[in-house]
Residue, then its C-alpha position, 0 to 999 in steps of 0.5 A: m187129440v188126433l183121434v177126436t179130431d179123426i172123429r170131428a172130421h166126420e160131423d160134416r158127413i153125418k150133417e150130410l146123412d141128415a139132410r139126405a134122411d130128411e129129403f127121403i121122409r118129404s118125398g114120401a117114397w120110402d118108409a119113413d118111420m125107419v128112416r127116421e130111426r136109422k137117422k137117430m141111431i146114427n147121431e146117437r152112436y156118432e154122439k156117443i163116440l164123440d163123447m168117449s173120445e173127449n173123456r178120453a182125452v181128458t183122462l189121457g191129459k191128466a195121466k200125463r201131468l201126474h207123470d211129468f209131475y214124477r218125472n220132474i220130483d225125480d230130477e229134483e231129487a237127483w239134484i238135491r242128492e247131488k248137492k247134498i254129497l258136496v255140502s255133506s263133505e267134512d273137509y274143512g281145509r288144513d290152513l287158511i287157503g284152503v279153507r277160503n277156497l272151500r268157503k268160495k265153493h260153498e257160497r258157489i253152492e249157496n247160489e245154486v241152491a238159492a237160484h233153484d228155489p224156484f223150480i222146487k216150488q213149482v213142482i210143489a205148485q204142480g203136485e198141489e194143483l193135482t191133490v187138490g181134495v186129497q190128502l198131500a202127495d197121497p199117490e193111492e188116492i190120486k191113482k184112484r181118481i185119474q186111473v192110473g198106476m203107481n210112478p214108474y219113475t221114483w219112489f219120491t212123493m212130493e212130501s219127501l221132496v219138501e223134506t229133502w229139500r228143508n235138508l239140504q237147506k239145513i245142511i248148507l246153513e251148518r257147513d256154512a256155519e262150520l267153515r266160518r269157525e274153521t276160518v277163524r281157527q285157521e286165521q288165528n294159526d296163520q297168525l302164529r306162523q307169521q309170529f313165528a316166521v318173523a322171530a325164526n328169520s330175524f333171529h336166523q339173519w342175525l346168526q348170519k350177520v354175526r357169523t360173517s362178522m366174526m369170519e371177517a374180522s379184520g385188525t391186529l390179532e388184539e383188536q380181533l380178540e376183543g372182537i370176538r370177546e365181544k361176539s361171543s357176548e353177544v351171542r350168550a345174550r340172544k339165547n333169550d331170543l332163541r327161547e322166545v322162538e322156542k316159545l313159539g315153535t312150542l305154541l305151533e306144536e300145541h295147535l297142531i300145526l306142522d307147516n309154515r309157508y312164511t319161513e324154512h326155519s325150525t326150532v331145532g335148526l335155529s338152536q343148532a345154529w345158534d349152538q355152533l354159532d357160541q362154539l365157533a366164537m370159543r374156538m376163534q378166541h382161544n384160537l387167537e389167544q393161541q396165536i398171540q401166544a404164538r407171535n410173542v413166545s415162538g416169534v412168529s410175526e402177526e404177518a404171517l399169522r394174519e396171512f395164514s388167518m386169510m387165506f383160510k377164511h378165503f378157502d371157507k366159501d361158505k363161512s362154516g370156520r372149517l375147511d374140507h380136505r380138497e380146500f385145505k390141499s388148495c389152501l396150503r398149496a396158495l400159501g407156498h407148500d409143494l404138494h403134486e397133483v396125483g392121479e385118480g386113484q392114487v394116493d398122495a402119501e405128503f399130503e396123508s401125512i399131514l393129514n395124520v397131524v391136522d385131522p388124525n381121526r379123519d372126520g373130514y374136516i380142518t377148523l381154523q384152530e387146527f389149521m394155524a395150530f399146524m402152521i404154527s408148528k411149521e414155521t417154528e420148527n426150525v429154531q435158528s440160534r440160542d437167542e431165539v431159544e432164550e426169548a422164548f423162554r423169557a416171553l414165556l416168563k413174562k406171560e408166567k410172571n415167573t422166574s422160570p419155566k414149567k413143564s405144563y405151561m412150555r408145551c402149551v405156550l412153546n408149541l411143543s408136543k408131549e414128546q418135547a415137553e418131556y425131552c426139556s423137563r428131563v435133561m433141563p437143569p433144575y432152577y436154584t435160588k442164590s441161597g442155593q435152594a432148588i425151586l420144584d418143577a422149575y428149571d435153568y433155561q439159560a443153562f439148558t440153552r448153553q449145553l443146547f447149542v454147544s452140543 
């Protein structure tokens, strides 16, 4: 266009030359034919140059439009390629939150693609304008018509652009359908998670409530024993609730659901907790039965037994039904046992001797049953009189509903060690009926106590 403008700027000079030539011709002072010839030649050459420049401008304009078109195709191809990578992802989320986030992201891409559709149509229209009368997107034909080379920007053609754009829209629809299906699946999975969480959390709360109730039981020993028996029956009855939790857990595994943000509990953990609670109930029941027997037979008062139990529960901070060695030592001190402080790294010989009795295998814990047995043995290790011994045997016989004690029962109820029971059976005279007949494995405890305290 600059060249055309420059050529047109000489038009006034050409007109001026024409006017001077006409004056020369009219004056007759010059060779009129030669002047006319030169005038004609200059005008023809000027018109030819002007036409050539204008034709060149038209050709360059067409070439520019084509190159602009090629560049636009390249830009659109890059934009489509970028979006295609995003919508071709095989990530559909691992949970409901994940798939919902992906759907929001996909919706943003859909909106971007929809908003970009006018730009694609504009490029296509631009190509159609360039290819009027020729095969759509035929680069060779276009090159011939506007006399330019091949596209220096991209191999992409308008036909490819149309196909790629349609393919992108197809992929978007397919991914949208997949995300919708995944949303439904994850909603179902999330519902299973919540069902399991409700059952698991409820069952765990019940476990904690029952454990606390058992550990904080009060009243007489008989009342506590009755309460523990009821709790033990309740624990066994609630095994069906545990089975329901386990069924829901199996359902989660079948759906490959390995995480649950609604609960921290698992079927394995709840099953172990139920089993531990069941065992604790049995141990506490047995321990209370032993306390009642010890009270009836050994003479240990119920107040003393209650104090032992309450002190144990006070130091059992986590309601586990057992004390570690540090808690056990503190509990003994609270009950009046004189256990001295020792330096770091030193061994407390007195406390170690107690542990040899209550925790011989050194598992690190002392259960309530082991603690109560130890405290009862400490209370009954010094018998004061013959009457106390005979009273213990009479309580034993009342419990056994017999007239003479048996060795096995003496050991259990009188809190005797194996060696003590063997000694009693060895030195205690056999029991005879009024007719003089000896009873197998029965002993005369009155003769034994007379002999014991006389000697």
